[in-house]
N, C-alpha and C positions, 0 to 999 in steps of 0.2 A: 504494500500500500504506500502511495506517495506521501511524503511528509512535507509540511510547509517549512520553508526556510525562515529563520528568525529575522533575516535581513529584508525579507519581502514585506512591503507596507500594505496597508489595506487597499483593496481594489478601488480604482478610480471610479467616480460616478460619471454618468453620461454627460453631465454639465461640465465637469472638469476636463473630460476628454475633448469635448467640443471647444472649450475655451483654449485648451492647448493647441488644437488644430488651427483655430482662428488666428492665434498669436503667431504660429509658424508660417501660415499663409501670408499674413501681413508683413512679416519680416522678409519674405520672398517677393513682395509686391504683387501677389496673386489674389488678394482679397480686396473687397470694395472699401471705400473711404469710411472713416469713423463718423459718428454722428456730429462730433464737434467740427469735422471738416466741411460738412454740408450745412451746418447751422447758419452761417452768414447768408448763403444763397436762399435758404428756406425763409429766413427772417425778411430778406429783401422782397421775396415773392409775396409774403403775407402783407408787408407794408404797401406794396403796389396794389394788391387786390383791395385792401381796405381803403386806399386813397381813391381808387376807381369807384367803389361802392359809395363812398362819402360824396364824391363829385356828382354821381348820378342822383343821389338823394337831394343834394342842394339844388341841382338843376331841375328836379321834379318840383321842388317847392317854389322855385323862382318862375319857371316857364311852363310848368305842367308836364303832362306825360310825353309831350313831343321831344323834350330835351333828352331824357334817357333812351327813347327809341332811336334818335339820331346818334347818340353816343355809342350805342351798341351796334347799330347797322353800319356806320361808316367804317370802323375797323374791320368788320366782317367783309365788307365790300372790297376794301383795299387788299385784304389777304386773299380773297377769291380771285381778284384780278392778277395779283402777283403769281399765284399758283398757275393760272391759265397762261400767263406770259412765259413761264418756265417750261411748259410742255414742249417736247421735242418738235412736234408739228408746227406749233405757233412760232417757235424760235427759228425754225428753218424758213418759214414764210417771211420772216423779217430779215432774211439773208445772213443768218448765223449758223454755221455748221461746225461740228467737231472734226478732228482729224480722222477719226474712225469713220464718220459718216461720209467724208469726202472720198475715202478709199473704197467705199462700197458702191459708189455711183458709176453708172456706165457713162458713155460720152454724152448721151442725150440728157441724163440727169445732171451731169457736170455743167452743161450749157444752161440748164434751168437754174442751177445754184449760182452760177456767175451772173446771170440776169438778175436774180434777186439781190445779189451783193451790189451790183451796179445801181439798182433802184434804191437800195438802202443809202448809197452815197449821193443820191440826188439826180441820177441819170434817167432819161427816158429811153427805154430799151425795146427793140423789136427783134424777135427771134426769126431767123431765116433757116427753116428746117431743111435738113438733107439726110439721106439714108444713113451715112456713116460719118459725115463731117459737118455738123451744124455750125452756123455762124451767127453772130450777134451784131446788130448795128445799134449804137447808142449815141445820144446827144444830150448835152447838159444845157443849163439855162444860159450859159455864156456863148453858146453856139459851137462849142468844141465837139468833135465827133470821134467815135471809136469804131473800128472794125475789129471784132474779136473772133479769133480762130482757135481751134483746139487740135493740137497735133503733138505727137511725140518728138518731132523735130521742128525747128522754126522755119527753115527754108521750104518753100512750097514744093510739094511733090510733083513729079512730071505729069501724073494723071489727075491732078487736082483741078477742079473747075474754077473758073474765075469768079469773083464775088458777084452776088446777085445784083443785076443792074438797078433793081428797085432801091438799093441802099445808096446809089450814086445820084439820086435826084437832087439832093441839096448839096452843092459843092462849096457853099459859103462857109467860112470859118476854118480854123486849123483842124487837121485830121491825122489820126495815128492808127496804126495797126497794133493790136494787143494779141500776143500769142500765149495761150495758157497751156501749161503742161504739169501734170501731177508728179512727174519725176524730176530729173536733173538734165538741163540742157548741156550739150557737148560744146567744146571750144569752137568748133566750126559753126555751130548755131549762133553763138555769141558774136563771132566775127561777122557773120552774115547780117545779123541785126544791126551791128554798128555801121556797116557799110550802107545799109538802107537809110539810116538817119531818122526815119519816121516809124520805126518798129520797136516795141517794148516787149520784153519777155517776163512772164510770171511763172516761176518754177514751183515745185511742190512746197518748199518752205514758205515762199511768199504767198502762195495760195492759202496755206493754213493760217498765216497771220491775218490775211484779208478776211477769211471766213470767221475768224475769232473776233473780229470787230475793228481791226485797223482799216483806215481809209486807203483807197487805191493809190492816192498820191503819196502816202507815207511808205509805200513799198519800194520806192526808188530814192536813191541818195540825193539826187538833184530834183526830185519831183517828177511827176508823169510827163510834164511838158518841158522839163529842163534839158 
């Protein structure tokens, strides 16, 4: 028969074991905060709630039931509008895309995204659809014009059709060609664009900055028209 050792203490209670476990987890940073750690935030929340309730009560006494109704409805409306603005679909319609969303687009979807970004920057945009190489024509309030092409290389391909003549109806004002590519342009593309003088290149990194909210003019060291 087993005998108890004189050195063994009384068995720990469940409370003692739990307290020991909690202390060990806290020492390792694996347990939640103590009550005194969250007390300031909790006290602040209570003060804010009490202040709001007191304000609504005073407003009810001064202006009747209209004041508390407005006081509750206005913040709820602001929160609802902000939630709706942050939805992916609404964000994309305003011309803002994440890098992952840009990578998932086909060429037609990319043309639509660039059209939305141009409209976000104040351009009036017309899509010139094509089976494999869509183009955009854009004009701003100052009369400046853009022809936007989407290619893996900047230099026109031998079999590429010339721009739609409908986009050439208005020849007044300065005009540039903007070539958009989700990848990286080669040196020969950069040299070709420099020789043209009226051609600007937007590569993958610039496109991501533009889609995140930067203005088109900010993508170029000397500005779009510099």
